[in-house]
C-alpha positions as CSV (number, residue, x, y, z in Angstrom):
1,M,30.2,28.5,-37.5
2,K,32.7,25.8,-36.7
3,L,35.7,25.4,-38.9
4,A,34.7,22.0,-40.0
5,A,31.4,23.3,-40.8
6,F,33.1,25.9,-43.0
7,L,35.4,23.5,-44.7
8,K,32.4,21.6,-46.0
9,M,30.6,24.8,-47.5
10,K,29.6,24.8,-51.0
11,P,31.6,26.8,-53.5
12,G,30.4,30.4,-53.9
13,K,29.4,30.8,-50.2
14,T,31.5,33.1,-48.1
15,M,32.8,32.5,-44.9
16,P,31.0,34.3,-41.8
17,R,32.7,37.6,-40.7
18,A,33.1,36.3,-37.3
19,L,35.3,33.3,-38.4
20,R,37.1,35.3,-40.9
21,S,38.3,37.9,-38.1
22,F,38.9,34.6,-35.7
23,L,41.5,33.1,-38.3
24,H,43.1,36.5,-39.5
25,T,44.0,37.2,-35.7
26,K,45.3,33.7,-35.0
27,I,47.4,33.9,-38.4
28,F,48.8,37.4,-37.4
29,L,49.5,36.1,-33.8
30,V,51.5,33.0,-35.4
31,M,53.4,35.3,-37.8
32,K,54.4,37.7,-34.8
33,L,55.6,34.9,-32.7
34,T,57.6,33.2,-35.5
35,A,59.2,36.6,-36.3
36,F,60.0,37.2,-32.6
37,L,61.7,33.7,-32.3
38,L,63.9,34.4,-35.6
39,L,64.9,37.8,-34.1
40,V,66.0,36.0,-30.9
41,T,67.9,33.4,-32.7
42,F,69.7,35.5,-34.9
43,L,70.8,37.6,-32.0
44,Q,72.1,34.9,-30.0
45,V,74.1,33.5,-33.1
46,S,75.3,37.1,-33.3
47,A,76.5,37.5,-29.8
48,K,78.2,33.9,-29.9
49,G,80.3,35.2,-32.8
50,Y,81.8,38.5,-31.1
51,S,82.3,36.8,-27.7
52,Q,84.9,34.1,-28.4
53,R,86.5,32.8,-25.0
54,I,89.9,31.4,-25.0
55,N,91.3,29.0,-22.4
56,L,95.0,28.1,-22.8
57,A,97.9,27.1,-20.7
58,V,101.2,26.6,-22.2
59,K,104.9,26.5,-21.0
60,N,107.9,27.6,-23.2
61,A,105.8,26.9,-26.3
62,P,106.5,28.2,-29.9
63,L,104.0,30.8,-30.9
64,E,103.1,28.4,-33.8
65,K,101.8,25.9,-31.5
66,V,99.7,28.5,-29.3
67,F,98.2,30.0,-32.6
68,K,97.2,26.5,-33.6
69,E,95.4,26.1,-30.3
70,I,93.6,29.5,-30.6
71,E,92.6,28.4,-34.2
72,K,90.9,25.4,-32.9
73,Q,89.1,27.1,-29.9
74,S,88.0,30.4,-32.0
75,G,87.6,29.3,-35.6
76,Y,89.6,32.1,-36.6
77,S,92.8,31.5,-38.8
78,F,96.0,33.0,-38.4
79,W,98.2,34.5,-41.2
80,Y,102.1,35.3,-40.8
81,K,105.3,34.8,-42.3
82,N,107.1,31.6,-41.1
83,E,110.3,33.8,-40.4
84,L,108.6,36.1,-38.2
85,L,107.3,33.1,-35.9
86,Q,111.0,31.6,-36.0
87,K,112.7,34.7,-34.7
88,A,110.0,35.0,-32.0
89,G,110.7,33.4,-28.7
90,K,108.7,30.8,-26.9
91,I,106.1,32.0,-24.7
92,T,104.5,30.8,-21.4
93,V,100.7,31.7,-20.9
94,D,97.9,30.9,-18.7
95,L,94.7,32.1,-20.1
96,R,91.2,31.6,-18.5
97,N,88.1,32.8,-20.4
98,V,89.8,35.6,-22.0
99,S,88.5,37.1,-25.2
100,L,90.0,36.3,-28.5
101,D,91.5,40.0,-29.0
102,E,93.0,39.7,-25.4
103,A,94.5,36.3,-25.9
104,V,96.3,37.4,-29.0
105,K,97.4,40.5,-27.4
106,L,99.0,38.5,-24.3
107,C,100.7,36.0,-26.6
108,L,102.4,38.8,-28.2
109,E,103.1,41.0,-25.3
110,N,106.9,40.7,-25.0
111,Q,107.5,40.0,-28.9
112,D,108.3,42.4,-31.7
113,L,105.2,41.7,-33.2
114,T,101.5,43.1,-33.6
115,Y,98.5,41.9,-34.9
116,A,95.2,43.0,-36.8
117,I,91.8,41.2,-37.1
118,V,90.3,41.2,-40.8
119,D,87.2,39.4,-41.1
120,H,88.0,35.9,-39.2
121,V,91.8,36.1,-40.1
122,I,94.2,37.5,-37.6
123,V,97.2,38.9,-39.5
124,I,100.4,38.8,-37.5
125,K,103.2,41.4,-38.3
126,L,106.4,42.9,-37.5
127,R,105.8,45.9,-35.0
128,D,107.0,49.1,-36.6
129,D,109.6,51.0,-34.1
130,G,108.0,53.7,-32.1
131,K,104.8,52.3,-32.0
132,E,102.8,51.1,-28.8
133,A,102.3,47.2,-28.7
134,T,98.6,47.4,-29.1
135,P,97.2,47.3,-32.6
136,P,94.8,49.9,-33.9
137,P,91.0,49.2,-33.4
138,T,89.8,46.6,-36.0
139,K,86.5,46.3,-37.7
140,Q,84.8,42.9,-37.3
141,V,82.1,41.9,-40.1
């Protein structure tokens, strides 16, 4: 029985078993395909969020200017005390396709500052004496 004939059936009549099986199979296949496409889409969005790449070339620039450019490229915000950046010297960096973590690390390389990433905020703080320049591992959510 064709689908058109089924749609014209009188009330009270049941659908033939073969047609019912065919429709269930088609619906199930469409549902599986939709679920697969949603999964692939979500994984792609997730991968982009964790793989921020930074390109930046500055000469003798204040840290505040460099941080503003990193904010534009990454979507992450910086949080710091203005006094910290005023005491910091100007930097020269040439970053090509580096991760966000590596970019901030290189910007603070010869400074008395360190950082931590909390959610989508990069917190800049004064480095404690006796500790190494790299920050502790941070959890990204």
